[in-house]
N, C-alpha and C positions, 0 to 999 in steps of 0.2 A: 410739892413742885408745882406750880401754876405753870400750866403748858399755854400756848399761845403761837400765832402766827408771827414770823419773821418780817421786820419792817423797820423804820428808822426809830419807831418810839413803841416797839412791842417786841420782847425778847424771851426765849424760855425754851423749855424741850422741844424738840420740832416734833410734829405730828406723827411721823414715822420712827420717832426715837422714845416714845412716851412709854413701850413696855419693854425696849430693849435696844442697845445703842444699834445705828443705822451701820455706822462702820467699825471693824476690829483692823487694828494695824499690828500684822504679827513680825518680828524680829525673827524670822524662820533659821538665819544664818548670821555669823560674825564674822568669819572668815571670809576675804576677798582675793581677787586678783587682781586687783587694780589699786592704785594708789593714788587717786585725785586730790590734787592738793587743796581745793575747796571743802572736801567731805571731813566732817566733824570726828570720824574715826580714824582716817589718818592722821589729824593732829590731836590726838589723844590717848590715852591708855586703856579705854575702853574694853578694847577687843581682849587684851590682857585680863582683864577683871571677868570675862566669862569662859577661861580655860576649862572650866568642869563642866560647861554646856554650849559649846560652841554652835552648835545645831539643835534646833528643836526636836524634842523626841518624836515618834511617831504617834504614841499615846496622847501626849501633850495636844499635838495637832489635832488629833481625831476628837478628843475630850471639847476642845475650842469648836470643829465644824461642826459636830453633831450637835450641840446646844444650839447655834447660831443658826444652822439650817433650817429651825422649827421656827425662825423669824422672816428666814429668808435676807438675813444680813449681809454686808459685803465684806468678804475677807480681803484687805489690802496686804500682798505679799512684800514685806520691805526687810528692813532692819540694818544692820552693821555691816553686811558684807554683799555680796552675791548669791541670790536664793537658789540658781541654778547649779551652785555647788554642792546643795544637799542630795545626797544620792536616792532618795526617795520625793525629789521634787514633783516631778510630773504626777506620780501615783498617787500623793498626797493632793495636789489641785485637783485631779480629777474626783478624788473620795470627798473633796468639799462640795463640788458641784452636784455630784450624785445625792449628797445631803441633804442639798434645798439651799445651798450659799451662792450666793453670787460671789466671783474669785476676779481680783484684779492683780495682775505680775508687774511689781517693776525690778528691770532687769538693766544690766549693762550690756546684755546681746551677744557675749562672747561664747555661750557655753552650750550653743543650742545644737542638736543634731535632725535629721531627716525625721529620726522617729519621733522625738520629743515636741519638734514643733505640730507632727501631724495629731499626735494625741493631745496637743495643749489645743488645736482649733477644733478637731473631732469631741472633746470632751465640752466643748463650750464655754471656755474659760473667757468671763466677760471681756476683760480688757488686758492688753499685752502692751506693756508702757516700755520703751527703750529710752534710757537715757542717752541722750547724744551730745549734748553739749557743744556740736560744733557742727561745721557743714565742707571742711577740707581735713585732708590729713595731716596736713603741718598743725594746725590749732587743736585738732583731736589730741595729737600726741602730746601736747602741752598742759590741755586739760584732762586727760584720762590716760595719766602715764599707767602703763603698762599694759593697756591694750592695744589692738589691732584695727586700724581703721578698715580695711579691706574686709576683715572678717565680720564687723558691724555693717556695713553697707551689705555684704551679701546676706547676712543673715536677716536682715530686715526686709530685704527684696523677696527673699524665700518665704518668709512668714506670710508677706502680703499675698503672693502669687498663691500660694496654698489656699489661704482665706478665700479669697475670689474664687477658685477654683471649684472648692468646695460649698462656696455661698455660706462660709461660715459665719458665728453670733458675733465672733471675738471682734472687739475695736483694736485696731493697731495703732498706738499713739507714740510719739516721741515727745520727749522733754528737755528743755535747755536751762540751764542756771543763767540769769541775766549776770554777766561779771563782765568787767573790763577787757577788750580783747576779742569779744565775740558779739559779731554783725548778726543781731536776732532777726532783722528782714531778711540776710540771705538764709540763715539757718531754716527759717519758715518756708522761704521760698524754694529751698532743696527738698528738704524732707516731704513737705506736704505738695508744694507744686509740681516737681518734680518726679520724685519716688513715687507719691500718693498716698502717703499714712492719711488718716483719718484725720489728726488735728494735732497741733504742736500746745505743748505746755509750756509758758515762759514761766520760769520758776524765779523768785525774789533769792539773791543770795543772802542765806541764813545763817544766824550764828550758831543755833543749838547750845548757847551756852558755852563753845568752845570758839568758834571763828571770830570772835568780837573784834581782835584787831584786824584779821582779815576784812571783815567786813564792809571797815571803814575805807580799806583801801582797794578792796576788789568791787565792789556791788556798783551795778551801772545803772540800777533804778532804786533809789532807795524811798520812793514816794511810797506813802502809807496808804493802806486800803481802809483803814478805820480810825477814828479817836480811841484811843484807849481811857481815857479820862470819862469818856461817857457810853462806850459801847463794849457789851460784855466779850469774852471771847467765844466764839462759836464752838471751837473743839469740844469743850465740856459738856455742851448740849447735843452732841450727836455720835461722837465716838470716844473709843479707848485704845490704847496702846499694850501689848503683849509681849514680855521678853523669853527668850528661848526657854528660861525655867518656867515660864507659867505664869511669873508676877504680873498683875497689873499695875500701870503706870497711869497718870490722870492724864496726860497729854504727849505728844511726841516730842517737846523741848525739853523732856525729863529724860534724854537719853541713857542715863546712867542707872535709871529707876531708883530714884530716892525715895519719891512719893509712891511706895509699894500699898496699894490699896485692896490686896487679895490675893490669892491664887487659885487658878482654875482647878488645880487637883483638887483643893478642900472646899471650895465656894463655889456655887454657880454665877456665870456672868450676869444673869439676870439679878441676883442677889448683891452682887458687887456695885452693878450699873444705880439700884435705889439704893444703896448702903450709904451712911453717914459720911463717908468720904466723899463722894461725889457732890454728896446735897451739900457740905461745906463748901465746894469750890463753888457751886452756882448760885447760892445764898447771897453770898459775898459778891460774886460779879454782878448778879440782878439788883442789888442794894448800891451798885457803884462804889464797892469797897474793893474790887479784885486787888487794887495796889497794897494793901495790908497783907496779903498772902506773900509771903517768903518766895515761893517759885513765879509768883506772876509779877511780883514786883521789879524784878531783877531780867525778866523776860524781854529782850530788845524785838521778838520775833511777833508779839502780841498783833502789834500794830500791823503785820502783812497778813492776817487771818482775815475773813472776809464771810459775811452771810449770804452774802448774793455770787460774788464771782470766785467760784471754788470748786474743788472736783467733781460735784454732781454736775454744774453745768460744763464741764469740760467733755463728760461722758455723753450728755444730751449731745453736745455738738458732733462728737464723733460717730453717735450712732445715726445721727443725720448723712452724714459724708458716708458711711457705711454702706446704707440703705441705698443712696444715691449710686454708688460706685456699683454695685450690684446689681441695682436697676438697667443701669447702662450696659452692663455684660449680658444681659440677657439671663436665660434659664441656666442654673446650675446643679451637680447633684446635692442632695441634701446629706448634710454628714450625719445627722443624728447625736446622741451621745454616748460616749463609752460607758459600760459598764465597769465598775471595778474590778480590776483584773483580767479583763477582756485584752486579749493581743491587739498592738495597733496593727 
């Protein structure tokens, strides 16, 4: 595989991903306490397909964290449900940090306690992203069915206050899906301007192969980031996805894990990353033949990927905001890093 810098005329493995993927997206859990109407898991039977493994086991998570930590890779904790429903969630995130990983949590914000908030901040979790999708209780009730607005706002305020008090390294981020009925300017003004989070991610309304009909009627911003006829998908050059069974998927679009490229219990992630499966996808995308691949030819979300306007850019923006906020607040306590097993 030829490596290259990313630009309009040159693509390939990102320099940071030559040896090992930059990001591992983990489906830590499949159960959820919400019924969000735009969620592909709400609109499919995928959760039922994971009745044998609704939660990623401690052993599989630690296998991933131990290898990824040696490369300083980013574990992005997401999946088909709410990660904080995992009974070991906080312990596992702190374990991953101690193993050398960078850790980003995507959460609906409903299941935090004072103890878990403190452990995440003191443990140095790199990013805590709250999926908010609204800036009023009325709108929130419609787009985040089953959740409570007051709980969300209280938990974000508490997490932010604790981070600022301790001078923690965690970026506190909110995200919102650009769907009809949502005023994105108002959402950003509320969460960033009034509440003071470090950044707002404006997400496209993605189909994930499930929400195709909904995408036509609910997306508020269908404009593409790239031309899929000439530009390869960046995801296969920087990241991979892992389900609760330890199976590796080629990308997040394959939320049903049809592209099983290996399992972390029998192969190393590095070997999978350099294996024939990923080579097949990369070679065809670099040759302008990505549309010949069955999964990619039917992917309406490819156009919303970007080599430049991406999650790494969000992290940089949020880090500048975090640093500036703490500078303005003045001296603070150093939270250090919790060692696995140390009481909060």
